[in-house]
Short mmCIF file of the C-alpha atoms (twelve columns), coordinates in Angstrom:
data_MODEL
# 
_entry.id   MODEL 
# 
loop_
_atom_site.group_PDB 
_atom_site.id 
_atom_site.type_symbol 
_atom_site.label_atom_id 
_atom_site.label_alt_id 
_atom_site.label_comp_id 
_atom_site.label_asym_id 
_atom_site.label_seq_id 
_atom_site.Cartn_x 
_atom_site.Cartn_y 
_atom_site.Cartn_z 
_atom_site.pdbx_PDB_model_num 
ATOM 1  C CA . UNK A 1  -20.709 -10.139 6.373   1 
ATOM 2  C CA . UNK A 2  -22.048 -13.210 5.037   1 
ATOM 3  C CA . UNK A 3  -23.094 -11.456 2.058   1 
ATOM 4  C CA . UNK A 4  -19.952 -11.236 1.516   1 
ATOM 5  C CA . UNK A 5  -18.341 -15.068 1.591   1 
ATOM 6  C CA . UNK A 6  -21.420 -15.631 -0.460  1 
ATOM 7  C CA . UNK A 7  -21.328 -13.462 -3.226  1 
ATOM 8  C CA . UNK A 8  -17.393 -14.602 -4.022  1 
ATOM 9  C CA . UNK A 9  -18.871 -18.803 -3.798  1 
ATOM 10 C CA . UNK A 10 -21.550 -17.596 -6.259  1 
ATOM 11 C CA . UNK A 11 -20.281 -14.235 -8.646  1 
ATOM 12 C CA . UNK A 12 -16.931 -13.748 -8.908  1 
ATOM 13 C CA . UNK A 13 -16.884 -11.813 -12.587 1 
ATOM 14 C CA . UNK A 14 -18.992 -9.947  -9.443  1 
ATOM 15 C CA . UNK A 15 -16.392 -9.932  -6.965  1 
ATOM 16 C CA . UNK A 16 -13.973 -8.604  -8.707  1 
ATOM 17 C CA . UNK A 17 -15.570 -6.216  -10.464 1 
ATOM 18 C CA . UNK A 18 -16.241 -4.842  -6.912  1 
ATOM 19 C CA . UNK A 19 -13.049 -4.726  -6.242  1 
ATOM 20 C CA . UNK A 20 -12.003 -3.522  -9.203  1 
ATOM 21 C CA . UNK A 21 -14.319 -0.199  -9.346  1 
ATOM 22 C CA . UNK A 22 -13.589 -0.927  -5.377  1 
ATOM 23 C CA . UNK A 23 -9.730  -0.316  -5.650  1 
ATOM 24 C CA . UNK A 24 -9.282  2.269   -7.844  1 
ATOM 25 C CA . UNK A 25 -11.663 5.052   -6.538  1 
ATOM 26 C CA . UNK A 26 -9.163  4.539   -3.533  1 
ATOM 27 C CA . UNK A 27 -6.203  4.890   -6.067  1 
ATOM 28 C CA . UNK A 28 -8.077  7.659   -7.578  1 
ATOM 29 C CA . UNK A 29 -8.615  9.170   -4.528  1 
ATOM 30 C CA . UNK A 30 -5.244  8.557   -3.434  1 
ATOM 31 C CA . UNK A 31 -3.909  10.493  -6.928  1 
ATOM 32 C CA . UNK A 32 -6.410  13.977  -5.814  1 
ATOM 33 C CA . UNK A 33 -4.616  13.862  -2.936  1 
ATOM 34 C CA . UNK A 34 -1.221  14.337  -4.466  1 
ATOM 35 C CA . UNK A 35 -2.497  17.841  -4.708  1 
ATOM 36 C CA . UNK A 36 -4.440  19.175  -2.283  1 
ATOM 37 C CA . UNK A 37 -3.979  18.013  1.476   1 
ATOM 38 C CA . UNK A 38 -4.497  14.228  2.240   1 
ATOM 39 C CA . UNK A 39 -2.479  11.198  3.468   1 
ATOM 40 C CA . UNK A 40 -1.853  10.388  -0.639  1 
ATOM 41 C CA . UNK A 41 0.927   7.858   -0.435  1 
ATOM 42 C CA . UNK A 42 -1.068  5.720   1.597   1 
ATOM 43 C CA . UNK A 43 -3.726  6.385   0.271   1 
ATOM 44 C CA . UNK A 44 -2.811  4.827   -3.043  1 
ATOM 45 C CA . UNK A 45 -0.727  1.814   -1.070  1 
ATOM 46 C CA . UNK A 46 -4.669  1.168   0.758   1 
ATOM 47 C CA . UNK A 47 -5.917  0.998   -2.574  1 
ATOM 48 C CA . UNK A 48 -3.339  -1.160  -4.529  1 
ATOM 49 C CA . UNK A 49 -3.831  -3.473  -1.551  1 
ATOM 50 C CA . UNK A 50 -6.892  -4.231  -2.177  1 
ATOM 51 C CA . UNK A 51 -6.951  -4.606  -6.135  1 
ATOM 52 C CA . UNK A 52 -4.155  -7.334  -4.931  1 
ATOM 53 C CA . UNK A 53 -7.035  -9.340  -3.139  1 
ATOM 54 C CA . UNK A 54 -7.671  -10.228 -6.564  1 
ATOM 55 C CA . UNK A 55 -5.148  -8.954  -9.464  1 
ATOM 56 C CA . UNK A 56 -1.510  -10.801 -9.838  1 
ATOM 57 C CA . UNK A 57 -0.249  -7.035  -10.832 1 
ATOM 58 C CA . UNK A 58 -0.827  -5.546  -8.285  1 
ATOM 59 C CA . UNK A 59 0.636   -8.323  -5.832  1 
ATOM 60 C CA . UNK A 60 3.979   -7.971  -7.609  1 
ATOM 61 C CA . UNK A 61 3.591   -4.224  -7.987  1 
ATOM 62 C CA . UNK A 62 2.729   -4.651  -3.591  1 
ATOM 63 C CA . UNK A 63 4.991   -6.557  -3.668  1 
ATOM 64 C CA . UNK A 64 8.379   -4.804  -4.318  1 
ATOM 65 C CA . UNK A 65 6.586   -1.260  -2.898  1 
ATOM 66 C CA . UNK A 66 7.386   -3.983  0.555   1 
ATOM 67 C CA . UNK A 67 11.332  -5.419  -1.078  1 
ATOM 68 C CA . UNK A 68 11.709  -1.246  -1.625  1 
ATOM 69 C CA . UNK A 69 10.421  0.680   1.803   1 
ATOM 70 C CA . UNK A 70 12.140  -2.438  4.150   1 
ATOM 71 C CA . UNK A 71 15.617  -1.371  1.607   1 
ATOM 72 C CA . UNK A 72 15.033  2.091   2.123   1 
ATOM 73 C CA . UNK A 73 13.845  1.677   5.707   1 
ATOM 74 C CA . UNK A 74 17.771  -0.137  7.011   1 
ATOM 75 C CA . UNK A 75 19.218  2.303   5.140   1 
ATOM 76 C CA . UNK A 76 17.977  5.641   7.389   1 
ATOM 77 C CA . UNK A 77 17.513  3.525   10.395  1 
ATOM 78 C CA . UNK A 78 21.567  2.136   9.850   1 
ATOM 79 C CA . UNK A 79 22.152  6.339   8.435   1 
ATOM 80 C CA . UNK A 80 20.681  7.254   12.229  1 
ATOM 81 C CA . UNK A 81 22.472  4.756   14.326  1 
ATOM 82 C CA . UNK A 82 25.821  6.049   12.770  1 
ATOM 83 C CA . UNK A 83 24.692  9.353   13.526  1 
ATOM 84 C CA . UNK A 84 23.429  9.279   16.996  1 
ATOM 85 C CA . UNK A 85 27.070  8.268   18.011  1 
ATOM 86 C CA . UNK A 86 29.139  11.425  17.256  1 
ATOM 87 C CA . UNK A 87 26.210  12.522  18.754  1 
ATOM 88 C CA . UNK A 88 27.285  10.171  22.109  1 
ATOM 89 C CA . UNK A 89 30.955  10.848  21.231  1 
ATOM 90 C CA . UNK A 90 30.401  13.530  22.979  1 
ATOM 91 C CA . UNK A 91 29.677  13.062  25.941  1 
# 
């Protein structure tokens, strides 16, 4: 862990390159998992979250994803609450 902290202080370029490489590998694995068995979407989100540690464009994508995912969750919650109230009326 101390090595990682020292890397951040001394080698900004090296740290940025390492984060880019790791995030890119994970995103590539996620894309492959869309066609093979595995959690492709979750792997891509994990890769983007790693990239967002250093890159502003990845932070923007993550914030858009958070916004739209919360919007979708609210919509689904509202829809399923209406459907469950229909089933409760039969009792």
